[in-house]
N, C-alpha and C positions, 0 to 999 in steps of 0.2 A: 478537495475530496478525493479519496482513493477508492477505486473500484476493483474488487477482488475477482469479479466474474466477467466473462466476455460479453460483448454487446449482444451476440446471438442468444446466449443463455438468458440474459436479462429480458430480451424481447419475448422469448418463448415462455419464460416464467410469468411475465405480465399477462400474456394471452391466456395461459393456463389458469391463472388466478381469476381473470375476468370471466372465462368460460365456466369455471367452477362456481363463482359467486352467482352468475346469472342462473345456472342450473339449480343451485341451492335455493335461490329465491323462487324459481318456478316450482321446485319440489315442495317447498313450504306452502306456497299458494295452492298447489294441487291437493296437498294433504288436508289443508284447512277446508278447502271446498268440498272434497269428498266426505270428510268427517261431518261437516255441517249438513250436507245433503242426506247422508245416512241417518243422522240424528232426526232430521225433519221427517224422513220417511218412517222411522220407528214411531215418532210422536203421532203422525197421521194414522198409522196402522192402529195404534192403541186407541186413539179417539174413535176411529171407525168401529173397532171391535167393541168398545165400551157402548157406543150407541146401539149397535146391533144386539148386544146382550140385554141392555135395558129394555129394548123393544120386545125381545122374546120374553123377558121376565114379566113385562106388563101383560102380555097375552097369556103366559103360563107361569104362575107364581112358583111352580115347582121346577122350573127350568134350571138345570145345573150350569154353573159357570164353566168357561173353557178350561181344559186340562190337557195340554199338549206339551211336547218337548220344548217348544218356544214360548208358549203363552199359557199362563196360569191365572185362574180367577178365584176370588174369595169374596164372601159376604159377611158383614158384621151388623147385627148379631146373626150367627149362622143357624140354619135349621139343624135338626138332629142328624139328618142324612148328609149334611154338608160339612167339610172340614173347615175349621176356623183359620183365620189369617195368621201368619207368623207375627210374633210379638213385636218384631222390629218395625213393622209397617202399620201397626194399629194406630199409632199417634199421628200419622201423616195427615195433612189437611188436603182438601180437594184440589186437584190439579195434577201436574206431572212432577215426578221426583226421580232421583238417581240414588239407589242403595246397593249395598253389597251383603249378600247372605252367604256366609262361608267363603268359598273361593269364587263365587259366581256373582257377576254384576247384573243388575236388573234395572230396567226402566219401568217405573210404576205410574199408572194412571189411577186416580182416586176420584170417585163421584158419590154424591149423596142424593137419595130419593126416597120419599115416603118413610122417613125415619130410619132407613138403613144406609149403610156405607158399602160401596162396591169397589173392589181392588182388582186391577189387571196388571200382571207382571210380565214383562217381555224379557226373555233371556238374551243378553247381549254377547254371549260367548263367541258365537260365530262372527258377529259383526266386529268384535275386537280382534279376533284372529285375522280377519281380512285387513283390518287397519294395520296390524303389525306386519303382515306380508307386504302391504302397500308401502310402508316405511322402508322395509328392506329393499324393495325394488327401486324406490326413489333414491336411496343411498347409493345403490349400484349405478343408477343412471347418472347421479352427480359425479361419481368417481370416473365413470367411462367418459363423460363429457369433458372433465378436466384433463384426462389423458389424451383424448382426441384433440382438444384445443391446444395442448402442449405440443403434440406431434405435428399438427398442422402449422402451429406457430414456428416450430423449428424449421420446417420447410419454407415457410414464408419469410422468416427472418434471414435465412441463407440467401434468398433472392433479393431481399430488401437491402441487406448490407453488402452485397457483392460489389457495388460501385465503391463503397468505402474501403473494402479490402483491397481492391485493385489500386485505388489511390494510395493507400498505405504502402503497398508493394512498390509502386513506382517512386514514391518519395524516398523509401528506404534505399532504393538502388542509386539515387542521385549522390554523386560524390560531393563532399563539402566544398571542394575547390573548383568546381565546374558549374557552368550555367545549366539548369535543367531543360529538358525538352518541353515543348508546349503541352502543359498538363490540362489547362482549362478547356481547350478546344475539343478534347476527347470525352468530355462529360456533359450531360445535359445542363440546361440553365436552371438548376434548382439549388437546394442547399448544398448538395455534394459539389456541384459546379462552382459555387461561391467558395467552398472550402478549398477546392483545387486551385482556384485563382489566387486565393490568399497564400497558399503554400508556394505557388510559383513566384509570386512577388517577393515573399520572404527569402526563398532560396536564391533568387536573383540578387537581392540586396546583400545576402551573405557572400555570394561569389564575388560581387563587386568589392566588398570590404576586403576579402582575402587577396584579390588582385592588387588593391591599393597597399595592403600590408606587405605583400611580396615586393612591390616596387620600392616601398619605403625601406625595407630591410636591405634590399640590394644597394640602394643609394647610401644608407648608413654604413654598410660594410665597406664600400669604397672610400667614403669620406673619413671614417675612423682609422682605417688601416694605414692610410698615407701619413697622417701626422704622428701616429704611434711609431711607425717605422722610422720616421725622421728622428724622433726622440731617442729611440733605441740605438740608431746608428750614431748619433752624436755622442751618446753616453759611451758607446764602445770605443769611439775614436779618442775621447778624452781619457778613458781608462787605459788605453794603449800607451799613454805617456807615463812611463814609470818614474819620472822625476817629480810627479805631483806629490804633495804631502799626503800622509796616510789619512788625515782627517778629511781632505777633499775626496780621496778615493772612496772612503766609506759613504760619503754623500752621493757620489756618482753611482756607486753600487745600488744604493737605495732607489735612486732615480731609475736605473736600469730594471730593477726588480718591479718597481711600480708600473713602468711601461709594459713589461712582460705580463704583469697581472692584468693590466688594462686590455692588452691584446687577447689574452685568454678569456677574459670576461666578455668582451665584445663578440668573440667567436662563440662562446657558450650562449649568450643571449640570442644571437642570430640562430643558433641551433634550436633553441627553445621555440622560436617563431616558425621554424620550418616544420614540415611533416616529420613524423617519426620514421627514422631510417636506421634504428639501432640494430635491427636484425642483420644489417649489412656490415656492421662494425665488428672488429675483433674484440674479444673480451679484454677489459682493462685490468691491469695488475694493481689491486687495491693496496697491497702492502707497499709497493714501490711508491705509489702516490702519497701514502701516509709519511713515509720516510722523507720524501722530497719536501712535503709541506712542513714537517717538523724542522728540517734544516732551514727552510726559507723564513720561518717565523721565529727562529731562535733569537734574532736580534731584538725582538720586542721585549724580552725579559731584561736585557741590559745586564746590570750587576745585581739584580734582585736575588735573594736567597731562595730560589725555587728549583726543586729537583724534578727533572723531566725523565720519565721512564716509558719505554715502549716495549710492550709484550706482544709478540706475534705468535699466536697459537696455530694459525693456519694462514695460507696465502691464497685466498679465494680470488677468482677472476670474475669480474662483473660485466654483464652484457649491457653496457651503457656508453654514452658519449664520454670519453675521458675528460673533456673540458668541464662538462656538467658535474661529473663525479668529483673532480678537483675542487669545484666551487663549494660543494657540500663539505668536503674534508677541510678546506682552507677556512671556512667560516667557523666550524667547530673548534679547530685548533687556535685560530686567531682570537676568538673570544676568551678561551682559557689563558692564552699567553698574555693577553692584554689586561685582564681583570684579576690576575693572581699576583698578589704582592709578596707572598711568602708561602712556604709549605711545599706542595708537590702537585704535579700534573701527571696522572696515570692514563696512558693510552693502551687499550687492549683490543686486539683484533682476533676473532676466531672465525669459524666457517660461515656463520650466518649473521654476525653482528659486529659493530664497532662501538666501543664505549670510550668516552673522554671524561674523566673525573678530575676535578681540581679542588683546591682549598681557597678559592678566591672570594670575591665580594658576595657572590650569590645573587639571587633574584628575589625580590619581595613576593610574598605569597599572592597578593592581589594582582601582580603583573605577570604571573607565570602562565595564565591562560591567554594572555594577549601578545606574547612575544613573537608569535608567528604571523601577526597581523601586519600588513604592509604599512610602512612609515611609523610604526609604533616604536617609541624609544622609552626604555625603563629609566629608573632613577640614576643608574650608573652608566647608561649607554653614552658612547661618544660618537656613534656612527649616525647614518642617515635613516636607519630603521628599515633597510631593505634586505639585509643579509639573511636573517632567519626566514623571512617571508619567501625569499628566493629558494632557500633550502627546502622549505615546505612544498613549493611548487614542483621542484625537481623530484622530490620523494613521491608526490602524488602522481607525477608523470610515469614513474617506473614501478609504482606499486609498493614502494618501501614505506617504512614507518619511522618516525623520529619522535622521541619522547625526552622531556627534560624533567629532572628531579632536582630541586634546589631549595636551599634555606638561606635566607639573608644572613651574611656574615660567616657562614659555614662552608660554602662552596656549591658547586653545581656538577651534576652528572648528566651527560647527554648520551643517549643510546640510539644508534642507527641500526635498524634491522633490514636485511636485504635478502635476496635470493641469488646465490652464485650461479654463474653461467654453467 
């Protein structure tokens, strides 16, 4: 799961949401309670007024019903001196009702006595205005509570996650090749303390692994260089004998080239295992490395009818280990020289890219996405399946890109894009 917001923001948002929801529930409950209490008060007022008027009417049959801004009374059938009730309320049964006359809402009480019907109308305009004001005040209250909860949560979240931020800062400062300081002892024995202890254990295991890897690479460096030097020395001594047949000399030259390649490869692999120190290296001449690689792999063509062309549009210098850069170039050229039976191999270098296009066997479409996987060998491959995977690792290390475009039986085009020094 990916989180696009900070922990502090998420905690503050959660607190603000909780505060807003609680305030909203309180506001709804308060509004319902106030509305119910107001409605009960109006109903009791109507009942009391109705009883009072009926009592006065029994004592004085000519007593007029109430007629105020809030309370209106009607009798049916009405006397000649009394106004008749509105037609909208004539059909109402005895009890309490809610009606609307024009733009005004009324609460109506209806009673029957001695063959007559009595109506009392309570004007709810003021009550409804107060209800609307109450809703507005409650909405403002909910908004202010949400803002207050969010602000308080931001302050609390900053204090709550401060140990996490400190742990993150200290873990970030730990170098991958060194053992960290004691992290867990500076934090309380809670969730953060457990996290600090886990980080400390993981970083210690990582530092131990790097120590073992460095010791291994140092041993390998010593153990490989000695036999390779012996092979190269023996080949040079044998080549110094000019009386040897040309056929033997070519075989010795191939042995010497193979030993030299092995020495360069071991040096490059050891460089891959070490820390990056490319900023301390002089920029490598890419064009010179390409020319050297072309000449070194020319023998792979033998007598095949293949035209090799090299077009150098620029001579960029690359900030990289020359041995690693040579591995990339050698792999691209070796594949073209090995799998091209006839036609051409076009090598082009410009300021930002190197392309190698051939008319060789090509790569099947289903294998094109897998050629950079370690130990993967396509249908025409004769190697161990580590060449292009190593090329991809080197490109990833320096931020370069490598792309292959191929069609089986038609050829392959490899494009390496880089940034010159």
